[in-house]
C-alpha positions in Angstrom: 11.4 12.4 -18.2 7.8 13.6 -16.2 7.6 16.7 -14.8 6.9 15.4 -11.4 10.0 13.2 -11.5 12.4 16.1 -12.5 11.2 18.1 -9.8 11.2 15.4 -7.3 14.7 14.9 -8.5 15.8 18.1 -7.9 13.8 18.7 -4.0 16.5 18.5 -0.8 16.3 14.8 0.4 14.0 15.2 3.1 11.5 16.6 1.0 11.6 14.1 -1.9 11.0 11.0 1.0 8.3 13.4 2.5 6.2 14.0 -1.3 7.3 9.6 -2.0 5.9 8.7 1.4 2.1 8.3 0.5 3.4 6.1 -2.3 4.6 3.2 0.3 4.0 4.0 3.9 7.3 3.2 5.1 9.8 5.7 5.8 12.7 3.7 5.2 11.8 2.8 1.8 10.8 6.5 1.1 14.8 7.5 2.8 15.9 5.2 0.4 14.1 6.2 -3.0 15.1 9.5 -2.1 18.8 8.5 -2.0 18.7 6.8 -4.9 17.8 9.9 -7.8 18.0 10.9 -9.5 15.3 8.4 -11.3 14.6 9.4 -15.4 11.7 7.2 -15.9 9.0 5.2 -14.9 10.1 1.5 -15.3 13.7 2.7 -13.8 10.8 4.3 -10.7 9.3 1.0 -10.3 12.1 -1.1 -10.5 14.2 0.9 -7.9 11.2 0.9 -5.7 10.6 -3.2 -6.3 14.3 -3.5 -4.9 14.1 -1.3 -2.1 10.4 -2.8 -1.0 12.2 -6.7 -1.1 15.3 -5.5 0.5 13.2 -3.7 3.9 13.2 -6.1 7.1 9.6 -6.8 8.4 9.0 -4.0 10.6 9.6 -1.3 8.0 6.8 -3.6 6.4 4.7 -3.8 9.0 4.5 0.1 8.7 3.2 0.4 5.5 0.7 -2.1 6.6 -0.3 0.3 9.1 -0.9 3.3 6.8 -3.4 1.5 4.9 -7.6 1.9 6.0 -8.7 -1.6 7.3 -10.7 -3.1 3.9 -14.2 -0.4 4.2 -12.7 2.2 5.9 -11.2 6.1 5.2 -8.4 6.0 7.4 -5.5 3.8 8.3 -3.7 3.5 11.9 -0.7 6.1 10.8 -1.5 7.8 7.4 1.1 8.8 5.8 -0.5 11.9 4.3 -3.4 13.3 3.3 -2.6 11.7 -0.7 -2.2 8.0 0.9 -6.0 7.8 2.5 -7.2 9.8 -1.1 -5.9 6.9 -3.1 -7.2 4.2 -0.4 -10.9 5.4 -0.9 -10.5 5.2 -4.7 -9.0 1.5 -4.4 -11.4 -0.1 -2.4 -14.5 1.9 -4.1 -16.2 -1.4 -4.9 -15.9 -2.4 -1.4 -17.3 0.6 -0.5 -20.4 -0.3 -2.2 -21.2 -3.3 -1.3 -24.1 -4.6 0.4 -24.0 -4.4 3.8 -23.8 -8.4 4.2 -20.9 -8.4 2.3 -19.4 -5.1 4.3 -20.5 -6.6 7.5 -18.3 -10.2 6.8 -15.5 -8.0 5.8 -15.8 -6.4 8.9 -15.9 -9.6 10.8 -13.4 -11.1 8.6 -11.1 -8.1 9.4 -11.7 -8.8 12.9 -10.5 -12.5 12.6 -7.2 -12.0 10.4 -6.2 -9.0 13.0 -6.2 -11.7 15.7 -4.8 -14.1 14.2 -1.7 -12.2 12.3 -2.0 -9.1 14.5 -1.9 -6.5 11.5 -5.2 -5.7 8.6 -5.6 -7.3 5.9 -3.6 -5.9 2.8 -5.0 -6.6 -0.7 -4.8 -4.8 -3.4 -7.9 -3.8 -3.6 -8.5 -2.0 -6.8 -10.9 -3.3 -9.8 -11.8 -5.8 -6.8 -15.6 -6.6 -5.6 -16.1 -6.5 -2.1 -17.2 -10.4 -2.6 -14.1 -10.8 -4.1 -12.1 -9.1 -1.5 -13.8 -11.3 1.2 -13.0 -14.6 -0.7 -9.5 -13.6 -1.1 -10.0 -12.7 3.5 -11.0 -16.1 3.7 -8.4 -17.9 1.6 -6.0 -15.8 3.0 -6.5 -16.4 6.6 -5.8 -20.5 6.3 -2.0 -19.2 5.5 0.6 -19.6 8.5 2.2 -16.4 9.9 4.9 -16.3 7.2 3.2 -17.2 3.9 1.0 -14.4 4.8 3.4 -12.4 6.0 4.9 -12.2 2.0 1.3 -12.2 0.1 0.6 -9.2 2.5 4.0 -7.6 1.2 3.2 -9.0 -2.3 -0.5 -7.2 -2.4 2.0 -4.4 -0.6 4.4 -4.0 -4.0 1.6 -3.8 -6.3 -0.3 -1.4 -4.1 2.8 1.0 -4.9 3.3 0.6 -8.6 -0.4 1.8 -8.6 0.4 4.5 -6.3 3.5 5.6 -8.1 2.2 5.4 -11.7 -0.5 7.4 -10.0 1.8 9.8 -8.7 3.8 10.3 -11.5 1.4 10.8 -14.0 0.8 14.2 -11.6 
C-alpha cells in the first residue's frame, strides 16, 4: 500500500473526503470514496472510483464538471481545491501554448457548447494539442443532449483516473 493511501485510510471521514475531492469535484463522489475505505492499492482505488462515478445522478456529474475551468482558462466555476487548479493547468498545457487563432476558435467553440448544453465542455485534455481539442469540441457539438452528457461523464472519468494516479503517487 502506498504511503498516501495508508495515510488517507487513517483520516477522519470528512477530512478524507475533502482530500480526495480535487480528483473529481463532486462532493457525493468524494464522500462515497471516503466511505469505501480502506482501499489498499491503485487498482482498487480506480475500480471503486468508477463504480461510484457511474452510480451518481446527473446533478453530481454536473457538480464535477463545474470544478473544471474552460479549456484555455485556469479556474473553474467552483474550483474544488487549489490542487484541482494546478492539475487543470498541467492537463491543458498544450492548449495554453496554441496559436492565437486556435485559442480564439476554442473560446468561441466553448461559448457555442455552453449555449447548446448549458455547461462547460469537458475533455480529457492531457497530451492533446489545442487543434485536437478544437476538433473534438466541433465534433461533439453535433451530439444530442443525452449522448453528450454520457460523453462528458466519460471524459470526466478519464480525468479522474489521471488525477487519482497523480494523487496516489504523491
